[in-house]
N, C-alpha and C positions, 0 to 999 in steps of 0.2 A: 504493500500500500504506500502510495506517495507520501501520505501524511507521516507515516512511521519513518521513512527514509530521511525526511527533512526535519526531524525533531529538533536537533540543535539550532538550525537556522530559524525555525518557527519560534523556539523559546526565546531567542535573541530579539526577534521582531516583537514578540509579546511584551517583553520587558521594556522595550523602547516605546512602543505605540500604545500599549495597554489593551490591545484586542487583536483577535485573529478572525478572519473569515475563511473557512476551509470549504472548498467547492466539491460537490458531488461525493460526500462522505458516505451517505446512505444510498442504497440502490432504489430504483423506482418501486420494486416489489416490496422492499422494507418500508418505504414511505406509505405505500398503500395499506399494508398490514397495520401500521401505527394509526393511520387515519380511520381504519375500520374499528380499531380498539377505542379510539376517541369518540367515534359515533356512538358506541355502546355506552360509554361513560356519560356523555352529554344527555343521552336518552333518560338517564336516571336522575338528572339534575332539573331544578325548576327552569322553565323557559326564561331566557335573559338575552340581552344584547352582548353581554360579556360574561366570561366564566374564569374563575381562578380555582383550580383544583390542586390542593396540596397533597403530599404523600401519594402522588399519582402512580408510583411504582407498585403500590399496594392494590391499585384498581385493575391492573391487567398485566399478564405475563409479558406481553409484547413490549410494554413500556419498561418493565423490569429488566428486560434483556439489554437495555442501554446502560445499565449500571456499570458494566465492564466492557463496553463497546471497544473492540480491539483496535479500531482505527483511530481512536481518540485517547484511550487510557494511557499509553506510553508518554504522550505529550503532557498529560496532567501530572503524571509521576515526575517527569522532568521539571515541571514548574513548581510543584508543591512538596516533592519528596515522596517517600514510600509509606510513611506512617500516616495514611489518610483514610477517609471514610466518605460515604455519601452523606452530604450535608442537607440537601433539599431536593425534592422532585416536584416541579410546579408546572402544571399545564395551564396555558393561557389561550383563550379563544376570544377574539373580538370581531363581532359581526359588523357589517357596514353601519356606520353611525354618523352620517354627514352633518347632523344637527348637534353633535357633541352632547347628546343626552346623558346626564349623569346617572350612573347605575350603582346599585348596592355593592357590586363586586369590582368596581373601578374600571370604567371603559377607557381610561387613560391615566397615566401616572406622571406627576411632575418631576423635575430634576432632583436627583438625590444620589447619595452613595448608600449601598446596602450596609446593614449592620444593626446592632442592638440599640436599645435606649436605656441609659445614656450610650453615646457613641463609643466605638473602639478608641483606645488611647491614641494620642498623636504625639509626635516629636517634631518640634519646629514646624508645626502646622501640617505635617504629613502623617497619613495613616498607612500602616503596613498592609500587605496583602494577607488576609486571614482566610479567605476562601475564594474559589474560582468557579464560575458558572459556565456550563456548556449549554448553548441554546440550539436545539434541533429545529430547523425551519421546515415546516410541514405543509405550507401553502405557498402560493405564488406571491412572494414579497419582493419581486424584481423592480418594483417602482416605489417611490416614496409615498407617504401619506396613506399607507395601507395598514396603519397601526404599527409601523416599524419601530424598532428600538432606536432611539437617538443616543449618541454618545459625544463626549468631548475627548478626542484622542489625546493621549499623554497627560490627561488630568489626574492620573493615579500617582504620578511621581513629581508633582509640583504643587505648590500652594495655589489653590484655585477656588474661587467662589463664583457661581454664575451671576451675571447681572440681574437675571430674573429666574425664579424657579418655576415659572409657568411654562409648561411644555409647549403651549401655543405660540410663545414668543420665539422668534428666530435668534439664536445666539451666534456670535461671529465665527466660532470654531466648530460648530456642531456638524455632524454628519448623520444621515439615516442609514442604518444597515439594511442593504437590499440583497436579497438572495432568492434562490429557487428551492423547491422542495428537495431535501436531501443535503443541503448545505448546513454547516455548523458554524455558529458564531461563539467565540470564547472570550470572556472578559473577567477581570477580578472585581471583587466587591467594592474596592476603593476607586474605581473609575466612575466619574460622573455620567449618569445615564438617565433616560426617561422613556416612558411608553407613550408614543404619540397617538392622538386620536385616529380612528379609521374613517377617513372621509371618502373612501373608494367604494366600489361595488363588490370588492373581494372580502372574504372572511379571513382574518389572520388566525393562523394556528402555529403556536410555538411551544416547545416543550423544553423546560429548563431543568438540567440536572447539575447540582452544585457539589463541590468536593471541598473538604476542610481537613485539617489535622484531626486525628482521631481523639485527641484530648479536648476538643470543643464539643459541646452538646449539639447534636443534630437538631434540625428544626422539625423534621417529619415525625419523629417518634422518640420515646425514651429508650426502648430497645426494639430491634426489628422483630416482626411477627414470625411465628413458626412457619407460616405459609411461605414467606420470603426466604427463610433459611433452609427449608426442605429441599434437599438435593442440590444445594448451592455449592459451587466449586470453592476451593480454599480462597481464591482471590475475591470472589464475590462475598464470601463470609467475612473477610477482612473489611471490605467496603461497606458491609452492613453493620460493622462495629462489633462483630462477634469474635473477639480474639482471646478473651481470658475472663475468668470470674474475679480476678484480682484487679481492682481499679488502678493500682500502681502501674500495671502493664500498659495502660493507655499512654503513659508518659515514657516508660522505658520498656518496650516490648522485647521479648526474645525473638531471635530471627525466625523461629518456627511459626511465630504468630503473624508475621508480616510477609507473606509470599510475594507481595508487590516489589520487595527489595530486589528480587531476581531480575526485574526488567529495567532497573536503574543502571546506567553506565558506571563502570567501576571507577572512572576518574571523577565522578561527581562528588562535590563536598559532602553531600548527604550520605554517601557510602561509608563515611567515617563512623566509628562507634561513638556513643554518647559518653561524655565525661561524668554523667550523673549516674551512679551505680547504687543499687539497693544494698544496704548494710545487712 
């Protein structure tokens, strides 16, 4: 896979620009299966112009299959290290809404950085990268104003505050992420971004899977369900946070608990052992 071959170059671009758009990661057949799964999920939800479905990996096995998507996971490990987990799985659907009607589930989202309240700690006005999101584009987002994600490139590594936090206002450095079904958009939580209104005739479908260090609490669940863990591979078990009954191991895991270490290049700084040892 081209994505895997270019991991070091992509990692460098990500660190500099704060985002990546990977083209054609998922096949047309995979996109069709995911959209069929989403159709079933939405049929169980109240009718709305917009949907936000959290813990979406729990709702369908097709979505859960993306947890350890082989075309993307090596890059995430390169960016975050190997002691990581699934942090969030968030399905967003935005139907055409040219009148910008406000909905209970948020038909658009103003400019922000992701994170808790109060916010993540800052040093000299900068927030570190605590987690990274992969956004699987599952509808035609090739043109702007289709509910696209807006971003400010390089805003993750400089002191930045938008002149306006209203997503309807055009900011000088903003871009809209445009892509086709099967493309993947990757960005860290500290990149300034927004969810634009959908003024088109197309329905937006995007599926976000985020990853964080395993010592951060995930958003989707306290512990993964038995259904998700059943028949899971060792790598998927790690990504579901099932590595040990001892909480200490979330900070200092044994190598046997973190099979993702096997796919990290030996020359990476994260391949070094921790200096913090259990007495």
